N, C-alpha and C positions, 0 to 999 in steps of 0.2 A: 859358621856355615854360611857360605855365600850363595845367594840365589841369583840366577840369571833370568832376566825377563825375556819371554818369548816374543819375537816380533809379531805385530798384529798384521794380518792380511787385510789392508784397508779397503781393497776392492770388495771383498766378501762382507766385511763389517758394514760398509756403507750400503751395500745392496740389501742386507738384512734390515737395516733401519731406514731405508730410503723413503718408504711410503709415509710413515708418520712424521719424519723430518720435513718432508715436503708440505705436509699439512700445517706444521708449525710455522714454516717459512711463509706459506701463503697467508696464514692468519696475521703474520707480522707485517709483510710488505703490501698485502692486499692488491697485488698485481700478478695475475697468473703468468704473464709473459716473463716476469722477472724471477720466477722460482728457479728455473734452470741455472740462471747466472749466479744466484745466491748459493745454490747447492754445489755449484762448481767451486765457489770460494770456500765453502765448508770442507769439501774434499781436499782442496789444496792446503787449508789450514790444518787439517787433521794429519796429513802426510808430513807437513813441515814442522810439526810440534817439536819444541826444544827438548823436553824431557819425556821419556817413554812413560806410558800409562802404567802405573804400578799394579792396579787391580782391574782386570779385564771385566769384572762384574760391574764396574762403575762406568763402562764404556757408554751406555745409553744416556745417563745423566750428563756426561762430559760432552757427548755429541749434541745433546739438547742445548747446553750452554753455548756451544760453538755456533749452532744454527741461529740462536737468538742474537748473539753478538754480530754475526755476519749480516743478519737481517737488519739490525740497527745501523750498521755501517753503510749498508746499501741505501736505506732510507735517508740517512744523513747526506750521502753523496747526491742523491736525487734532489733533496731539499736545497742543497747549495746550487745545483744546476738550475733549479726553478727560480731561485732568488736572483741568480746571475742573469738569466734570460728576462726576468721581469724588470730588472734594473735597466738592461739594454733597451727593452721595449719602451719603458717609461721615458728614458732619455731621448730616444728617437721620436716618440710621440710628442714630447714637449717641444723639440726642435721644429717638428712639422707644424704644430699648432702655432708656435711663435712666428714661423715664416708665413703661415696662412693668415694669421691674425693682423698682420701689418700690411695693408694694401700697398703702401709705398715700397716696402721691402720686396714684396712679391713682384710688383711691376718692374722695379730696378733689376731684379734677378733675371726676369724674362728678357729685358732689353740687353742686359749684359750677355746672355746666352746667344741672342740673335746677332749681336756685334761680333762675338767670337766666331760664330758660324760663318759670317760674311768674311771675316779676316782669314779664316782657314781656306775659303774658296779662292781668295786672292793669292795665297801662298803657292809655291810650286808643289806638285803632287808628292814629291819625295819628302818635303818638310811636313806637309799635312799628315802624311802617312806615319812618320816616326812620332809626331806629337800625339796623334790619336792612339797609337799603340802604347805609348807611355802613360797617357793620362785617362783614356777611356777604358782601355783593357787592363790597366794597372800592371803592365809588364815591367820587370827590372831590366837593367842594361844587358845582362847575360841572355835573357830570353829574347830580347830584340836582336842582339847580335847573332844568336843562333838561327832565328827565323829569316833575317836579312842576309846572312852569309858574310858578315863583316866582323871586325874585331871589336872588343869592348871599348877601346879608346876611340875608335871611329864612331861608335854610337854616341859616346860622350860629346865628341866634337860636333857631330851632326845635330844632336839635340840642342846643344848650346847655340849653334847658328840658327836653328829653326825657331828657338825661343826669341832670339833677337829679331828675326824677320817678323815673327808674330807680333811682338811689341811695336815694331815700326808700322806694320799694317793696321794695328789697333789704333795707334796714334793718328794715322792718316784718316782712317774711317771716322774717328771721333772728331777730328778737326773739320771734316766734310759735313758732319751732322751739325756741328756748332755754327757753321756759316750759313 
């Protein structure tokens, strides 16, 4: 005799168990704002289950295990994000401390910036504009081309020539300072 399993109405089943599952999730993640996200993952996991639940009487324990698992996955994901941010923060802080801790490096960086500013003032406005868009706004060639109304290859050519003119201007300013 073959038994067929009746499909579970997940919306109704999750609505019945929602309150206590939210309590379990809150106890695990300890972030009230994250409970909705985790419960959404619980609902998705329940609907996506590979094998149908054989005994509907075991639905509550199965949902409990699912909620615990999704809570742990959420905490793991948050932990990885915190570690990643902490690493980035630490590296930037170390770079800033190193830069600030060496007075000569700080002084040279300031002089270099002033020299580049003066060289940009000497350049034609068109060259200065494209260099600033590329290096201060961090735009790619396609973005620059779209905003300036020219082709990608024209942007490449203009940037190449602007860099050459900037190098020449920097060399001239540097030789003026040295004499």
